[in-house]
C-alpha positions as CSV (number, residue, x, y, z in Angstrom):
1,M,143.0,97.1,55.3
2,N,143.8,96.5,59.0
3,K,141.9,99.7,59.9
4,V,138.7,98.4,58.1
5,F,139.0,95.0,59.8
6,Y,139.4,96.6,63.3
7,A,136.5,99.0,62.6
8,L,134.3,96.1,61.6
9,L,135.4,94.1,64.7
10,V,134.6,97.0,67.0
11,I,131.2,97.5,65.3
12,S,130.4,93.7,65.7
13,I,131.4,93.7,69.3
14,S,129.3,96.8,70.0
15,L,126.3,95.4,68.3
16,A,126.7,92.1,70.2
17,G,126.9,94.0,73.4
18,C,123.5,95.6,72.8
19,K,121.7,92.3,73.8
20,T,119.6,92.7,76.9
21,E,119.2,89.8,79.4
22,G,116.0,89.2,81.3
23,C,112.9,87.2,81.3
24,T,111.7,86.5,77.8
25,D,108.6,84.4,78.6
26,L,105.3,86.2,78.0
27,D,103.5,84.1,80.7
28,A,105.9,85.3,83.4
29,V,104.9,88.2,85.8
30,N,108.3,89.7,85.2
31,W,108.5,89.4,81.4
32,N,110.8,92.0,80.0
33,P,109.8,93.1,76.5
34,D,113.3,94.5,75.9
35,A,115.0,91.3,76.8
36,D,116.7,89.4,73.9
37,I,118.4,86.7,76.0
38,S,116.7,84.7,78.8
39,D,118.7,84.9,82.0
40,G,116.6,82.3,83.9
41,S,114.9,85.0,86.1
42,C,111.3,84.3,85.0
43,A,108.8,84.2,87.8
44,Y,105.2,82.9,87.5
45,E,101.9,83.1,89.3
46,G,98.5,81.5,88.7
47,Q,95.0,82.2,90.0
48,A,92.0,80.2,91.0
49,V,88.5,81.3,91.8
50,L,86.3,79.1,94.1
51,W,82.6,79.4,93.7
52,Y,79.2,77.8,94.2
53,G,75.8,78.2,92.8
54,Q,72.3,78.9,94.1
55,E,71.6,75.2,94.8
56,V,74.5,74.9,97.2
57,S,73.7,78.3,98.8
58,S,70.0,77.4,99.4
59,Y,70.7,74.0,100.8
60,K,73.4,75.2,103.2
61,Q,71.3,78.0,104.4
62,S,68.4,75.6,105.0
63,I,70.5,73.6,107.4
64,G,71.8,76.7,109.2
65,T,75.1,77.3,107.7
66,V,75.9,81.1,107.6
67,A,79.5,81.5,106.4
68,Y,82.5,79.7,104.8
69,T,86.2,80.3,105.4
70,F,88.6,79.5,102.6
71,Y,92.1,78.2,102.9
72,S,94.9,77.5,100.5
73,N,97.9,75.4,101.7
74,G,96.7,76.1,105.2
75,Q,96.7,79.8,104.8
76,L,93.5,81.9,105.2
77,V,92.3,83.2,101.8
78,G,89.0,84.8,102.8
79,S,85.5,84.2,104.0
80,Q,82.1,84.6,102.5
81,A,78.4,84.5,103.5
82,V,76.7,81.3,102.3
83,S,74.1,83.5,100.8
84,T,76.6,84.8,98.3
85,Y,76.5,82.6,95.2
86,W,77.1,82.8,91.5
87,N,75.0,81.8,88.4
88,G,78.2,81.0,86.6
89,A,82.0,81.1,87.2
90,P,83.2,84.5,88.2
91,N,86.4,85.9,86.8
92,C,89.5,85.8,89.0
93,G,89.6,88.9,91.1
94,Q,86.0,89.8,90.4
95,D,84.3,91.7,93.3
96,A,83.0,89.4,96.0
97,S,84.8,86.4,94.6
98,I,87.2,84.1,96.5
99,T,90.3,84.3,94.3
100,I,93.6,82.7,95.3
101,T,96.7,84.1,93.7
102,Q,99.5,81.5,93.9
103,D,103.2,82.4,93.5
104,L,104.7,79.6,91.4
105,G,108.3,80.8,91.7
106,S,110.2,79.7,88.6
107,N,107.7,76.9,87.9
108,T,104.9,77.2,85.3
109,S,102.6,75.0,87.4
110,L,102.1,74.0,91.0
111,N,99.7,71.7,92.8
112,T,98.4,73.0,96.1
113,T,95.6,72.2,98.6
114,Y,92.4,74.0,99.4
115,E,89.9,73.6,102.2
116,V,86.6,75.3,102.9
117,I,85.3,75.2,106.4
118,D,81.8,76.3,107.5
119,D,81.0,78.5,110.5
120,L,80.3,75.3,112.6
121,G,83.9,74.2,112.0
122,F,83.1,71.4,109.5
123,T,85.3,70.9,106.4
124,I,82.8,71.1,103.6
125,W,85.2,70.9,100.6
126,S,88.8,70.1,100.2
127,G,91.1,69.0,97.4
128,Y,93.8,70.1,95.1
129,I,94.3,72.9,92.7
130,N,96.8,72.6,89.9
131,F,97.8,76.3,89.3
132,Q,99.1,77.1,85.8
133,A,101.2,80.2,84.9
134,N,99.2,83.2,83.8
135,T,95.9,81.3,84.0
136,C,92.7,81.7,86.0
137,I,91.1,78.3,87.0
138,A,87.5,78.3,88.0
139,L,86.6,75.6,90.6
140,E,82.9,75.1,91.2
141,L,82.1,73.7,94.7
142,T,79.1,71.4,94.5
143,L,77.0,69.3,96.8
């Protein structure tokens, strides 16, 4: 009887030892599909695409604006000719789009700043973006 008990105990301990720790959140960039137990290591990122339509493009070109420079939290994200516009929101990462990818760390959301400056040095748009884990936010810049 003792041998059966010890055999069952060893099997139970072995099976319990098969648990894998890691990130168990599907929204995390480091999600581990093999993880059974969350170890608190989940890391997140969010994206935002900034865009403007033909009306903005036409008006800004008519007053001599040639290009925009885009910043997020004071860091350069990219630049774009004013003549480049969209008829609807582009997807994050789409060719010729201004996409910001924000590291959220262990948070699932993060509020950051953005600023768009024209080629004459004027701030045209500024504000906040509330990034969400595993989400693409489309922010239309209007007149």
